[in-house]
C-alpha positions in Angstrom: -35.9 -12.0 46.6 -34.7 -14.4 44.0 -34.5 -11.6 41.4 -32.5 -9.4 43.8 -30.0 -12.3 44.4 -29.6 -12.9 40.7 -29.1 -9.2 40.0 -26.5 -9.0 42.8 -24.7 -12.1 41.4 -24.6 -10.5 38.0 -23.3 -7.2 39.4 -20.6 -9.0 41.3 -19.6 -11.0 38.2 -19.3 -7.9 36.2 -17.1 -6.2 38.8 -14.9 -9.3 39.2 -14.4 -9.7 35.5 -13.9 -6.0 34.7 -11.4 -5.5 37.4 -9.0 -8.1 36.2 -5.7 -7.0 34.9 -5.1 -7.9 31.3 -1.5 -8.6 30.2 -0.8 -6.9 26.9 2.6 -6.9 25.3 3.6 -4.3 22.8 6.6 -4.7 20.7 8.3 -2.0 18.7 10.2 -3.3 15.7 12.4 -1.0 13.7 13.6 -2.3 10.3 16.2 -0.5 8.3 16.8 -1.5 4.7 19.1 -0.1 2.2 17.6 0.5 -1.2 19.6 1.2 -4.3 18.0 3.7 -6.6 19.0 4.0 -10.2 18.8 7.7 -10.7 21.1 8.2 -13.6 18.8 10.6 -15.3 18.3 14.1 -14.1 15.0 14.2 -16.0 11.6 14.3 -14.3 9.0 11.7 -14.7 7.0 13.7 -17.3 10.1 14.0 -19.5 10.8 10.2 -19.3 7.2 9.4 -20.1 7.2 11.9 -23.0 10.3 10.2 -24.4 8.6 6.8 -24.1 5.5 8.0 -25.8 7.5 9.6 -28.6 9.3 6.3 -29.1 6.0 4.4 -29.4 4.6 7.0 -31.8 7.7 6.9 -34.0 7.5 3.1 -34.2 3.8 3.3 -35.3 4.7 5.9 -37.9 7.5 3.7 -39.2 5.1 0.8 -39.4 2.6 2.9 -41.4 5.4 4.1 -43.7 6.4 0.4 -44.3 2.8 -0.5 -45.1 2.5 2.3 -47.7 5.8 1.4 -49.2 8.5 3.4 -51.0 7.3 5.1 -54.2 10.8 5.8 -55.5 
């Protein structure tokens, strides 16, 4: 009988706690930002990266030429 009463009390506790209404607030935030984009070039990213690599390679070549020196 004791076990039946404990089981009934647990069942009642579960129903009482599960039937409670929970208050949940949901906010919707919309943020609009203006972003300035510097898009002066009409070149693609591959062309811009290629130019940067060319510049670095030319600098390395110039350094090697300076190391070797002028034979004139």
